[in-house]
Residue frames as a rotation matrix with the C-alpha (Angstrom) as fourth column:
MET 1
0.592 -0.801 -0.086 110.68
-0.074 -0.160 0.984 61.19
-0.802 -0.577 -0.154 -0.01
ALA 2
0.697 -0.414 -0.585 113.33
-0.707 -0.261 -0.658 62.04
0.120 0.872 -0.474 -2.53
SER 3
0.766 -0.417 -0.490 115.97
0.206 0.881 -0.427 59.49
0.609 0.226 0.760 -3.43
ALA 4
-0.198 -0.906 0.375 118.65
-0.182 -0.342 -0.922 61.43
0.963 -0.251 -0.097 -1.50
GLU 5
-0.092 0.253 0.963 116.67
-0.970 -0.240 -0.029 60.85
0.224 -0.937 0.267 1.72
VAL 6
0.659 0.437 -0.612 116.35
-0.401 0.893 0.206 57.07
0.636 0.110 0.763 1.29
PRO 7
-0.239 -0.798 -0.554 119.60
0.145 0.535 -0.833 56.12
0.960 -0.279 -0.012 3.11
ARG 8
-0.739 -0.009 0.674 118.30
-0.595 -0.460 -0.658 57.81
0.316 -0.888 0.335 6.27
ALA 9
0.121 0.923 0.366 115.08
-0.980 0.170 -0.105 55.74
-0.159 -0.346 0.925 6.25
LEU 10
-0.054 -0.130 -0.990 116.46
-0.702 0.710 -0.056 52.51
0.710 0.692 -0.130 4.82
ASP 11
-0.900 -0.361 -0.245 117.08
-0.109 0.730 -0.675 50.55
0.422 -0.581 -0.696 8.03
SER 12
-0.652 0.725 0.223 113.69
-0.427 -0.108 -0.898 51.41
-0.627 -0.680 0.380 9.56
VAL 13
0.195 0.728 -0.658 111.88
-0.973 0.062 -0.220 50.54
-0.119 0.683 0.720 6.34
ARG 14
-0.372 -0.416 -0.830 113.83
-0.531 0.828 -0.178 47.27
0.761 0.375 -0.529 6.04
ARG 15
-0.992 0.006 0.126 112.81
-0.108 0.477 -0.872 46.28
-0.065 -0.879 -0.472 9.58
LEU 16
-0.215 0.976 -0.032 109.16
-0.683 -0.173 -0.709 47.06
-0.698 -0.131 0.704 8.86
TYR 17
0.088 0.175 -0.981 109.36
-0.921 0.389 -0.013 45.05
0.379 0.905 0.195 5.63
ALA 18
-0.783 -0.454 -0.426 110.74
-0.266 0.862 -0.431 42.09
0.563 -0.224 -0.795 7.61
ASP 19
-0.805 0.541 0.244 107.83
-0.198 0.142 -0.970 42.30
-0.559 -0.829 -0.007 10.10
ALA 20
0.002 0.904 -0.428 105.13
-0.810 -0.249 -0.531 42.72
-0.586 0.348 0.732 7.45
PHE 21
0.299 0.098 -0.949 106.32
-0.871 0.434 -0.230 40.05
0.389 0.896 0.215 5.05
ALA 22
-0.820 -0.526 0.225 107.21
-0.570 0.717 -0.402 37.38
0.050 -0.458 -0.887 7.62
GLU 23
-0.216 0.858 0.467 103.50
-0.516 0.306 -0.801 36.45
-0.829 -0.414 0.376 7.67
ASP 24
-0.452 0.265 0.852 101.61
0.689 0.710 0.145 34.10
-0.566 0.653 -0.503 5.38
PRO 25
0.956 0.019 0.293 101.43
0.127 0.872 -0.472 33.96
-0.265 0.488 0.832 2.43
TYR 26
0.717 -0.692 -0.086 104.89
-0.558 -0.495 -0.666 35.57
0.418 0.525 -0.741 2.07
ASN 27
0.939 -0.343 0.001 106.94
0.243 0.668 0.703 33.87
-0.242 -0.660 0.711 4.80
GLU 28
0.608 -0.749 0.262 109.97
0.004 -0.328 -0.945 35.99
0.794 0.575 -0.196 3.93
THR 29
0.490 -0.572 -0.658 113.21
0.866 0.407 0.291 35.79
0.102 -0.712 0.695 5.89
VAL 30
0.536 -0.434 -0.724 115.73
0.155 -0.793 0.589 38.33
-0.830 -0.428 -0.358 7.17
GLU 31
-0.564 -0.765 0.311 117.76
0.422 0.057 0.905 37.64
-0.710 0.641 0.291 4.01
ASP 32
-0.087 0.633 0.769 114.71
0.978 -0.091 0.185 38.54
0.187 0.769 -0.611 1.90
ALA 33
0.831 0.393 -0.395 114.38
0.497 -0.842 0.208 41.80
-0.251 -0.369 -0.895 3.83
ASN 34
0.033 -0.904 -0.426 118.04
0.134 -0.418 0.898 42.58
-0.990 -0.087 0.107 3.21
ARG 35
-0.641 -0.206 0.739 117.57
0.723 0.159 0.672 41.95
-0.256 0.965 0.047 -0.53
PHE 36
0.455 0.858 0.238 114.53
0.883 -0.469 0.001 44.24
0.113 0.210 -0.971 -0.43
ALA 37
0.638 -0.261 -0.725 116.68
0.220 -0.840 0.496 47.01
-0.738 -0.475 -0.478 1.09
GLU 38
-0.510 -0.852 0.119 119.23
0.303 -0.049 0.952 46.57
-0.805 0.522 0.283 -1.71
ARG 39
-0.331 0.479 0.813 116.45
0.936 0.055 0.348 46.81
0.122 0.876 -0.466 -4.34
LEU 40
0.716 0.629 -0.303 115.00
0.677 -0.732 0.078 49.90
-0.173 -0.261 -0.950 -2.68
ALA 41
0.184 -0.738 -0.649 118.40
0.095 -0.644 0.759 51.63
-0.978 -0.201 -0.048 -2.68
GLU 42
-0.749 -0.437 0.498 118.81
0.486 0.148 0.861 50.73
-0.450 0.887 0.102 -6.36
HIS 43
-0.036 0.848 0.529 115.27
0.984 -0.063 0.168 51.81
0.176 0.526 -0.832 -7.28
ALA 44
0.388 0.172 -0.905 115.81
0.563 -0.822 0.085 55.19
-0.730 -0.543 -0.416 -5.59
GLY 45
-0.563 -0.694 -0.448 117.82
0.013 -0.550 0.835 56.20
-0.827 0.464 0.319 -8.65
ARG 46
-0.532 0.416 0.738 114.96
0.838 0.382 0.389 55.49
-0.120 0.825 -0.552 -11.08
ALA 47
-0.881 0.280 0.380 112.99
-0.068 -0.872 0.485 58.23
0.467 0.401 0.788 -12.82
GLY 48
-0.057 0.965 0.256 109.88
-0.444 -0.254 0.859 59.30
0.894 -0.064 0.443 -10.94
PHE 49
-0.436 -0.175 -0.883 110.95
0.550 0.725 -0.415 57.57
0.713 -0.666 -0.220 -7.71
ASP 50
-0.112 0.353 0.929 108.96
-0.701 -0.690 0.178 58.34
0.704 -0.631 0.325 -4.58
LEU 51
-0.511 -0.024 -0.859 108.94
0.540 0.769 -0.343 56.79
0.669 -0.639 -0.380 -1.11
VAL 52
0.032 0.551 0.834 106.31
-0.592 -0.662 0.460 57.71
0.805 -0.508 0.306 1.46
VAL 53
-0.650 -0.310 -0.694 106.65
0.386 0.652 -0.653 56.70
0.655 -0.692 -0.304 5.11
ALA 54
0.432 0.785 0.444 104.04
-0.238 -0.376 0.896 56.83
0.870 -0.493 0.024 7.89
GLU 55
-0.720 -0.682 -0.132 105.16
0.006 0.184 -0.983 57.12
0.694 -0.708 -0.129 11.48
ASN 56
0.543 0.809 0.223 103.32
-0.353 -0.021 0.935 56.14
0.762 -0.587 0.274 14.63
GLY 57
0.707 -0.418 0.570 105.96
-0.578 0.122 0.807 55.99
-0.407 -0.900 -0.156 17.34
GLY 58
-0.416 -0.790 0.449 108.31
-0.108 0.534 0.839 54.60
-0.903 0.301 -0.308 14.68
VAL 59
-0.760 0.139 -0.635 107.83
-0.648 -0.080 0.757 53.60
0.054 0.987 0.151 11.07
ALA 60
-0.222 0.801 0.556 104.27
-0.378 0.456 -0.806 52.25
-0.899 -0.389 0.201 10.79
GLY 61
0.539 0.415 0.734 104.13
0.503 0.540 -0.675 51.84
-0.676 0.732 0.083 7.03
PHE 62
-0.380 -0.635 -0.673 105.68
-0.322 -0.591 0.740 52.72
-0.867 0.497 0.020 3.71
ALA 63
0.652 0.431 0.624 104.99
0.472 0.414 -0.779 52.63
-0.594 0.802 0.066 0.00
TYR 64
-0.141 -0.702 -0.698 107.26
-0.353 -0.623 0.698 53.33
-0.925 0.344 -0.160 -2.92
GLY 65
0.517 0.238 0.822 107.43
0.638 0.534 -0.555 53.20
-0.572 0.811 0.124 -6.66
PHE 66
-0.462 -0.656 -0.597 108.81
-0.073 -0.642 0.763 54.79
-0.884 0.396 0.249 -9.79
THR 67
0.312 0.591 -0.744 107.92
-0.743 -0.337 -0.579 55.52
-0.593 0.733 0.334 -13.38
PHE 68
-0.115 -0.218 0.969 107.69
0.573 0.782 0.244 52.82
-0.811 0.584 0.035 -16.02
GLY 69
-0.738 -0.203 -0.644 108.35
-0.346 -0.705 0.619 54.43
-0.580 0.680 0.449 -19.39
ALA 70
0.069 0.845 -0.531 105.88
-0.931 -0.137 -0.339 54.27
-0.359 0.517 0.777 -22.27
SER 71
0.211 -0.023 -0.977 107.35
-0.683 0.712 -0.164 50.99
0.700 0.702 0.134 -23.53
ASP 72
-0.824 -0.554 0.124 108.03
-0.450 0.504 -0.737 49.43
0.346 -0.663 -0.664 -20.09
TRP 73
0.423 0.906 0.022 105.88
-0.705 0.314 0.636 46.76
0.569 -0.285 0.771 -18.47
TRP 74
0.410 -0.209 0.888 106.23
-0.755 0.468 0.459 43.98
-0.512 -0.858 0.034 -15.92
THR 75
-0.575 -0.677 -0.459 108.68
-0.807 0.562 0.183 41.24
0.134 0.475 -0.870 -16.87
ASN 76
-0.981 0.134 -0.138 106.96
0.128 0.990 0.053 37.94
0.144 0.035 -0.989 -17.64
ALA 77
-0.406 0.907 -0.110 103.48
-0.373 -0.275 -0.886 39.51
-0.834 -0.319 0.450 -17.73
HIS 78
-0.282 0.369 0.886 101.00
0.654 0.750 -0.104 37.79
-0.703 0.549 -0.452 -20.01
MET 79
0.110 0.362 0.926 99.83
0.926 -0.376 0.037 41.00
0.362 0.853 -0.376 -21.69
LEU 80
-0.917 -0.268 -0.295 99.98
0.341 -0.910 -0.234 44.79
-0.206 -0.315 0.927 -21.70
PRO 81
0.018 0.999 -0.045 96.48
0.814 -0.041 -0.580 46.25
-0.581 -0.026 -0.814 -21.28
PRO 82
0.072 0.036 0.997 95.52
0.891 -0.451 -0.049 48.77
0.447 0.892 -0.065 -23.98
GLU 83
0.899 0.354 0.257 95.04
0.220 -0.873 0.435 51.61
0.379 -0.335 -0.863 -21.45
ALA 84
0.666 -0.730 -0.154 98.67
0.048 -0.165 0.985 51.22
-0.745 -0.663 -0.075 -20.36
ALA 85
0.241 -0.577 0.780 100.20
0.924 0.382 -0.003 50.88
-0.296 0.722 0.626 -23.83
GLY 86
-0.026 -0.366 0.930 102.30
0.789 -0.579 -0.205 53.74
0.614 0.729 0.303 -25.11
ARG 87
0.537 0.198 0.820 102.19
-0.238 -0.897 0.373 55.82
0.809 -0.395 -0.435 -21.94
ALA 88
-0.648 -0.738 0.185 104.23
-0.324 0.047 -0.945 56.27
0.689 -0.673 -0.269 -18.81
LYS 89
0.501 0.757 -0.418 102.91
0.084 0.438 0.895 54.35
0.861 -0.484 0.156 -15.82
PHE 90
-0.069 -0.496 0.866 103.61
-0.927 -0.289 -0.240 54.67
0.369 -0.819 -0.440 -12.11
ALA 91
0.139 0.021 -0.990 104.69
0.016 1.000 0.023 51.27
0.990 -0.019 0.138 -10.76
VAL 92
0.510 0.056 0.858 104.03
-0.847 -0.144 0.512 50.70
0.153 -0.988 -0.026 -7.07
MET 93
-0.139 -0.712 -0.689 106.88
-0.473 0.659 -0.585 48.38
0.870 0.244 -0.428 -6.12
GLU 94
-0.611 -0.037 -0.791 106.21
0.589 0.646 -0.485 47.79
0.529 -0.762 -0.373 -2.41
PHE 95
-0.098 0.654 0.750 103.53
-0.582 -0.649 0.490 48.70
0.807 -0.389 0.444 0.09
ALA 96
-0.248 -0.001 -0.969 103.45
0.579 0.802 -0.149 47.56
0.777 -0.598 -0.198 3.71
VAL 97
0.204 0.300 0.932 101.93
-0.676 -0.645 0.356 48.50
0.708 -0.703 0.071 7.05
ARG 98
-0.838 -0.529 0.133 103.27
-0.433 0.497 -0.752 47.03
0.331 -0.688 -0.645 10.29
PRO 99
-0.500 0.685 -0.530 100.80
0.446 0.728 0.521 44.35
0.742 0.025 -0.670 11.46
GLY 100
-0.382 0.341 -0.859 100.01
0.901 -0.069 -0.429 46.16
-0.205 -0.937 -0.281 14.73
ASP 101
-0.697 0.070 -0.714 99.30
-0.039 -0.997 -0.060 49.43
-0.716 -0.014 0.698 12.89
ARG 102
-0.909 0.392 0.145 96.79
0.237 0.196 0.952 48.03
0.344 0.899 -0.271 10.37
HIS 103
-0.120 0.989 -0.086 93.10
0.881 0.146 0.450 48.99
0.458 -0.021 -0.889 10.26
HIS 104
0.065 0.097 -0.993 93.74
0.703 -0.711 -0.024 52.61
-0.709 -0.696 -0.114 11.28
GLY 105
0.922 0.385 -0.046 93.77
0.224 -0.626 -0.747 54.27
-0.316 0.678 -0.663 7.84
ILE 106
0.168 -0.943 -0.288 97.56
-0.273 -0.326 0.905 54.29
-0.947 -0.074 -0.312 7.53
GLY 107
-0.428 -0.340 0.838 97.58
0.584 0.603 0.543 52.21
-0.690 0.721 -0.059 4.35
SER 108
0.443 0.658 0.609 95.02
0.895 -0.285 -0.343 54.35
-0.053 0.697 -0.715 2.54
ALA 109
0.862 -0.195 -0.468 96.86
-0.082 -0.965 0.249 57.52
-0.501 -0.176 -0.848 3.58
LEU 110
-0.160 -0.978 0.131 100.14
-0.043 0.139 0.989 56.07
-0.986 0.153 -0.064 2.27
MET 111
-0.321 0.066 0.945 98.66
0.857 0.445 0.260 55.04
-0.404 0.893 -0.199 -1.07
ARG 112
0.765 0.633 0.118 96.84
0.633 -0.706 -0.318 58.34
-0.118 0.318 -0.941 -1.47
SER 113
0.599 -0.620 -0.507 100.06
-0.258 -0.748 0.611 60.25
-0.758 -0.235 -0.608 -0.75
LEU 114
-0.368 -0.794 0.484 102.03
0.215 0.434 0.875 58.09
-0.904 0.426 0.011 -3.18
LEU 115
-0.308 0.309 0.900 99.55
0.926 0.313 0.210 58.47
-0.216 0.898 -0.382 -6.07
THR 116
0.691 0.639 -0.338 98.32
0.569 -0.769 -0.292 62.04
-0.447 0.010 -0.895 -5.63
GLY 117
0.649 -0.356 -0.672 99.81
-0.407 -0.909 0.088 64.54
-0.642 0.217 -0.735 -8.04
ARG 118
-0.177 -0.717 0.674 101.60
0.355 0.592 0.724 61.99
-0.918 0.368 0.150 -10.21
ARG 119
-0.326 0.006 -0.945 102.20
-0.754 -0.604 0.256 63.07
-0.570 0.797 0.201 -13.80
GLU 120
-0.982 0.059 -0.180 101.44
-0.057 0.815 0.577 59.52
0.181 0.576 -0.797 -14.94
THR 121
-0.275 0.956 0.107 97.73
-0.930 -0.292 0.223 58.86
0.244 -0.038 0.969 -15.46
VAL 122
0.660 0.423 -0.621 97.96
-0.316 0.906 0.282 55.09
0.682 0.010 0.731 -14.87
ALA 123
-0.118 -0.665 0.737 99.35
-0.991 0.125 -0.046 53.21
-0.062 -0.736 -0.674 -11.87
THR 124
0.492 0.206 -0.846 100.18
-0.377 0.926 0.006 49.52
0.785 0.315 0.534 -11.69
LEU 125
-0.141 -0.553 0.821 101.26
-0.981 0.188 -0.042 47.03
-0.131 -0.812 -0.569 -9.06
CYS 126
-0.200 0.050 -0.978 101.69
-0.281 0.954 0.106 43.29
0.939 0.296 -0.177 -8.57
VAL 127
-0.073 0.252 0.965 100.13
-0.997 0.006 -0.077 41.39
-0.025 -0.968 0.251 -5.69
ASP 128
-0.985 -0.165 -0.039 100.24
-0.161 0.982 -0.104 37.82
0.056 -0.096 -0.994 -4.49
PRO 129
-0.340 0.933 -0.117 96.71
-0.406 -0.033 0.913 36.56
0.848 0.358 0.391 -5.26
ARG 130
-0.028 0.285 -0.958 96.66
0.674 0.713 0.193 34.76
0.738 -0.641 -0.212 -1.88
ALA 131
-0.867 -0.441 -0.230 97.30
0.466 -0.558 -0.686 37.98
0.175 -0.702 0.690 0.06
THR 132
0.000 0.907 -0.421 94.46
0.941 -0.143 -0.307 39.65
-0.339 -0.396 -0.853 1.95
VAL 133
-0.407 -0.210 -0.889 95.70
0.093 -0.978 0.188 43.06
-0.909 -0.006 0.417 0.74
LYS 134
-0.934 0.101 0.341 94.34
0.348 0.061 0.935 42.21
0.074 0.993 -0.092 -2.73
GLY 135
-0.006 0.996 -0.087 90.82
0.984 0.021 0.176 42.82
0.177 -0.085 -0.981 -1.40
LEU 136
0.164 -0.032 -0.986 91.91
0.499 -0.860 0.111 46.22
-0.851 -0.510 -0.125 -0.14
TYR 137
-0.836 -0.507 -0.209 93.33
0.053 -0.453 0.890 47.12
-0.546 0.733 0.405 -3.55
LEU 138
-0.624 0.672 0.399 90.03
0.700 0.254 0.667 46.15
0.347 0.696 -0.629 -5.19
ARG 139
0.334 0.764 -0.552 88.10
0.918 -0.396 0.007 48.39
-0.213 -0.509 -0.834 -2.76
TRP 140
-0.041 -0.458 -0.888 90.51
0.208 -0.873 0.440 51.22
-0.977 -0.167 0.131 -3.60
GLY 141
0.670 0.450 -0.590 89.68
-0.418 -0.427 -0.801 50.98
-0.613 0.784 -0.098 -7.30
TRP 142
-0.518 -0.826 -0.221 92.50
-0.738 0.301 0.605 48.78
-0.433 0.477 -0.765 -8.55
ARG 143
0.692 0.722 0.029 91.48
-0.613 0.607 -0.506 46.12
-0.382 0.332 0.862 -11.05
HIS 144
0.008 -0.636 0.771 93.09
0.066 0.770 0.635 42.88
-0.998 0.046 0.048 -12.13
VAL 145
0.479 0.142 -0.866 94.40
-0.772 -0.401 -0.493 43.10
-0.417 0.905 -0.082 -15.72
THR 146
0.496 -0.357 -0.791 96.76
-0.446 0.677 -0.585 40.14
0.745 0.643 0.176 -16.16
VAL 147
0.938 -0.309 0.154 99.18
0.012 0.474 0.880 37.83
-0.346 -0.824 0.449 -14.37
ARG 148
0.417 -0.879 -0.230 102.94
-0.673 -0.129 -0.728 37.55
0.611 0.458 -0.646 -14.35
ARG 149
0.795 -0.313 -0.519 105.47
0.507 0.813 0.287 35.10
0.332 -0.492 0.805 -13.03
SER 150
0.847 -0.519 0.115 107.98
-0.496 -0.695 0.520 36.63
-0.190 -0.498 -0.846 -10.62
SER 151
0.091 -0.915 -0.394 111.69
-0.819 0.157 -0.552 35.86
0.567 0.373 -0.735 -10.81
ALA 152
-0.658 -0.282 0.698 111.10
-0.694 0.586 -0.418 33.36
-0.291 -0.760 -0.582 -7.97
GLY 153
-0.934 0.289 -0.213 108.39
0.101 0.781 0.616 31.61
0.344 0.553 -0.759 -10.03
GLN 154
-0.590 0.747 -0.305 105.42
0.449 -0.011 -0.894 32.95
-0.671 -0.664 -0.329 -8.03
VAL 155
-0.363 0.588 0.723 102.32
0.776 -0.239 0.584 33.81
0.516 0.773 -0.369 -10.07
MET 156
-0.732 0.078 -0.677 101.34
0.397 -0.759 -0.516 37.40
-0.554 -0.647 0.524 -9.28
ASP 157
0.344 0.863 0.370 98.23
0.919 -0.229 -0.320 39.37
-0.192 0.450 -0.872 -10.18
VAL 158
-0.840 -0.514 0.172 98.96
0.541 -0.810 0.226 42.58
0.023 0.283 0.959 -12.09
MET 159
0.191 0.922 -0.337 96.58
0.911 -0.295 -0.290 45.40
-0.367 -0.251 -0.896 -11.19
LEU 160
-0.705 -0.320 0.633 95.90
0.603 -0.740 0.297 48.80
0.374 0.591 0.715 -12.70
ARG 161
0.320 0.820 -0.475 94.12
0.893 -0.428 -0.138 52.03
-0.317 -0.380 -0.869 -11.71
ARG 162
0.641 -0.075 0.764 94.15
0.327 -0.874 -0.360 55.73
0.694 0.480 -0.536 -12.43
ALA 163
-0.128 -0.707 -0.695 96.98
0.988 -0.149 -0.031 57.71
-0.082 -0.691 0.718 -10.87
GLY 164
-0.757 -0.337 0.560 97.40
0.438 -0.897 0.052 61.40
0.485 0.285 0.827 -10.17
THR 165
0.073 0.849 0.524 94.16
-0.244 -0.494 0.834 61.84
0.967 -0.189 0.171 -8.21
GLY 166
-0.574 -0.296 0.764 93.68
-0.760 -0.156 -0.631 62.00
0.307 -0.942 -0.135 -4.47
GLY 167
0.380 0.821 0.427 90.84
-0.907 0.422 -0.002 59.49
-0.182 -0.386 0.904 -4.31
LEU 168
-0.632 -0.613 0.474 91.43
-0.538 0.788 0.301 55.80
-0.558 -0.065 -0.827 -4.06
ASN 169
0.081 0.683 0.726 88.45
0.403 0.644 -0.651 54.85
-0.912 0.345 -0.223 -6.19
PRO 170
-0.530 -0.364 0.766 88.42
0.825 -0.012 0.565 55.18
-0.197 0.931 0.307 -10.00
């Protein structure tokens, strides 16, 4: 979804975010969901932005990200892996599937849609190491490369994989 279309989807995506991230280990609040919506609206103006939304009688899931330039990397990350140095990277900023819509292939379809055809050859994301979704990322070919500390102080795992291909395995 192009950045111009984000305002139309913003409220539905914010509500899904609130549902998905209210669970452990996140325990996010309505205020957190509102801050997410503000970040999404801001990120929509970034180079390489893309938002994909799955519907199943309403918004069932979403994923979005944008391009990190050749010299960009995650703030407070311990290291930049050699395969990401000096090249543009696609940064997956958020990925969520409504709890009742999980285990039906929606997440893999979202991630495949988000990463297929990217001009960047490397994709990266951060995940809470306590989250069950980390296992899914590993099965999809993501690999742990370093850790970072979020602005809230949470230690996050930084993961990397190839981008631009339709498959979810390397």
